[in-house]
C-alpha positions in Angstrom: 0.0 0.0 0.0 1.2 3.5 -0.7 1.9 5.8 2.2 -0.4 8.7 1.4 0.7 10.6 4.5 3.9 11.4 2.7 2.3 13.2 -0.2 2.0 16.7 1.3 5.7 16.5 2.3 7.3 15.0 -0.8 5.2 16.9 -3.3 5.3 20.3 -1.6 7.6 21.8 -4.2 6.0 20.3 -7.3 2.4 21.1 -6.3 3.2 24.7 -5.3 5.0 25.2 -8.6 2.5 23.6 -10.8 -0.7 25.0 -9.4 0.6 28.5 -9.5 1.2 28.2 -13.2 -1.2 31.1 -13.8 -0.2 31.6 -17.4 0.2 28.1 -18.6 -1.7 27.1 -21.7 -1.6 24.3 -24.2 -0.2 25.9 -27.4 -0.4 23.5 -30.2 1.3 25.9 -32.6 4.5 26.1 -30.5 7.2 23.7 -31.6 9.3 21.7 -29.1 12.1 23.6 -27.5 15.3 21.7 -27.0 17.1 24.0 -24.6 16.0 25.2 -21.1 14.5 28.6 -20.9 13.9 30.6 -17.7 10.2 30.7 -16.7 8.7 34.2 -16.5 8.3 35.7 -13.0 5.1 34.3 -11.5 2.5 35.6 -9.2 3.1 35.3 -5.5 2.5 31.7 -4.3 -0.1 30.7 -1.8 1.1 31.0 1.8 0.6 27.3 2.4 3.2 25.6 0.2 1.4 22.3 -0.1 -1.7 24.0 -1.5 -2.2 25.6 -4.8 -1.3 29.3 -5.3 -4.5 30.0 -7.3 -4.3 32.0 -10.5 -6.1 35.3 -10.2 -7.3 35.3 -13.8 -7.6 32.6 -16.5 -4.5 32.3 -18.8 -4.2 34.1 -22.1 -4.0 31.9 -25.2 -0.8 33.7 -26.2 1.3 33.2 -23.1 3.8 30.5 -22.0 4.0 28.6 -18.7 4.8 30.6 -15.5 5.8 28.7 -12.4 6.9 30.2 -9.1 10.2 29.8 -7.3 9.9 27.2 -4.5 12.6 26.3 -2.1 14.7 29.0 -3.6 14.6 27.3 -7.0 13.0 28.7 -10.1 11.6 26.0 -12.4 12.8 26.1 -16.0 10.7 25.4 -19.1 12.6 22.6 -20.9 10.2 22.5 -23.8 6.6 22.8 -25.0 5.3 19.7 -26.7 1.8 19.9 -28.0 -0.5 20.3 -25.0 2.2 19.5 -22.4 5.1 21.5 -21.0 8.3 19.9 -19.5 9.9 21.6 -16.5 13.0 21.1 -14.2 14.1 22.7 -11.0 16.6 21.9 -8.2 15.1 22.9 -4.8 17.6 22.2 -2.1 20.0 21.0 -4.8 17.7 18.0 -5.5 16.5 17.8 -9.1 12.8 17.6 -9.8 11.3 17.3 -13.3 7.7 17.3 -14.4 5.3 17.4 -17.3 2.3 19.7 -17.0 -1.0 20.2 -18.7 -4.4 21.7 -18.0 -7.8 20.4 -19.2 -8.8 20.8 -22.8 -12.4 20.8 -21.7 -14.3 20.9 -18.4 -17.9 20.4 -17.2 -19.6 20.5 -13.8 -22.9 19.1 -12.6 -24.8 21.3 -11.7 -23.5 23.3 -14.7 -21.2 26.3 -14.5 -20.2 25.9 -10.9 -17.2 28.2 -10.2 -13.8 26.5 -9.5 -10.1 27.3 -9.7 -8.1 26.0 -12.7 -7.3 22.3 -12.7 -3.9 20.8 -13.7 -2.4 17.3 -14.3 1.3 16.6 -13.8 3.6 13.7 -14.1 6.7 14.2 -11.9 10.0 12.5 -11.3 12.3 13.0 -8.3 15.5 11.0 -8.7 16.7 11.6 -5.2 13.6 9.8 -3.9 13.6 7.2 -6.7 10.2 8.5 -7.8 9.5 8.3 -11.5 6.4 9.3 -13.5 4.2 10.0 -10.5 0.7 11.1 -11.8 -1.1 13.8 -9.8 -4.1 16.1 -10.2 -4.9 19.5 -8.8 -8.7 19.7 -9.3 -9.5 23.3 -8.5 -11.7 22.8 -5.5 -11.6 20.9 -2.2 -12.6 17.2 -2.7 -15.5 15.7 -0.8 -14.1 14.0 2.3 -13.2 10.3 2.0 -14.1 10.4 -1.7 -12.1 8.9 -4.6 -11.5 10.7 -7.9 -11.0 8.6 -11.1 -9.2 8.6 -14.4 -10.9 7.0 -17.4 -8.5 6.3 -20.3 -10.1 4.5 -23.2 -12.5 2.6 -20.9 -9.9 1.6 -18.4 -10.4 3.2 -15.0 -7.9 4.2 -12.3 -9.0 5.2 -8.8 -7.3 8.2 -7.2 -6.8 8.9 -3.5 -7.9 12.5 -2.7 -6.7 15.0 -0.1 -7.8 18.7 -0.1 -7.6 19.7 -3.8 -5.0 17.0 -4.8 -5.4 13.5 -6.1 -2.9 10.6 -6.6 -3.1 7.1 -8.0 -4.6 5.0 -5.3 -2.8 1.8 -6.3 0.8 2.6 -6.9 1.3 -0.7 -8.7 -1.0 0.6 -11.5 0.9 3.8 -12.1 3.4 2.6 -14.7 0.6 0.9 -16.7 -1.4 4.2 -16.6 1.6 6.2 -17.8 2.2 3.7 -20.6 -1.5 4.1 -21.6 -1.2 7.8 -21.5 1.8 7.8 -23.8 -0.2 5.9 -26.4 -3.7 7.5 -25.8 -5.4 10.5 -27.3 -7.1 11.9 -24.2 -8.3 10.9 -20.7 -11.1 12.0 -18.4 -10.8 12.9 -14.7 -13.9 12.9 -12.6 -14.3 14.1 -9.0 -16.8 15.4 -6.5 -16.3 18.6 -4.5 -17.0 19.1 -0.8 -20.3 20.8 -1.9 -21.3 17.9 -4.0 -20.5 19.4 -7.4 -19.4 16.7 -9.9 -16.6 17.7 -12.3 -15.5 16.0 -15.6 -12.2 17.2 -17.0 -10.8 16.1 -20.4 -7.1 16.2 -20.9 -5.5 16.0 -24.3 -2.5 13.7 -24.3 -1.0 15.2 -27.4 2.7 15.8 -26.8 2.8 14.0 -23.5 5.2 11.2 -24.7 7.7 13.8 -26.0 7.4 15.8 -22.7 8.0 12.7 -20.7 11.0 11.8 -22.8 12.4 15.3 -22.2 11.8 14.9 -18.5 13.4 11.5 -18.5 16.5 13.0 -20.2 16.8 15.7 -17.5 15.9 13.5 -14.4 17.5 10.1 -15.0 
């Protein structure tokens, strides 16, 4: 069984960085970049590092990813691949790499319920021997003791939830999920908020394989 109590600690840097990506968008017209570029200066992160620093406004369709410094380290954009960005940082001298995307489409039931932006990321932390860890920031507080789910081509993966984050419940399934994601066209994430709102987010997987390859090159 996976020790879920460790997640707020081991993902503090990555969650804070990713969820504060206020200007991240999926730009299909941007070709892959092969050299690291400094990320633009971000908005001030949320005071609680393990929670999302919420974007004040939705991102513009013409801007690149922006991720905040965390642990004294500013993440670098390694490349934009289809709908996914690849990033690297070295908080405390320990390298962290991740691929990031936001939903290509979202729905709520009841309709049009307000929520903060959602993100999916796949992260690697070599110093902890963590590779391709799939996580979600959903944009609201999950209903207590509820599971979220990923549907990829009819195959479902349960996700443990805590606050506004979700992780694969059965760690043994994670490598199979990532393999499916590399080959798939899109996936669907479903969750229920503390107020009972049901959300359905669709993520395009275009460019994910290339982003993960770039992450793998940087974080071996």
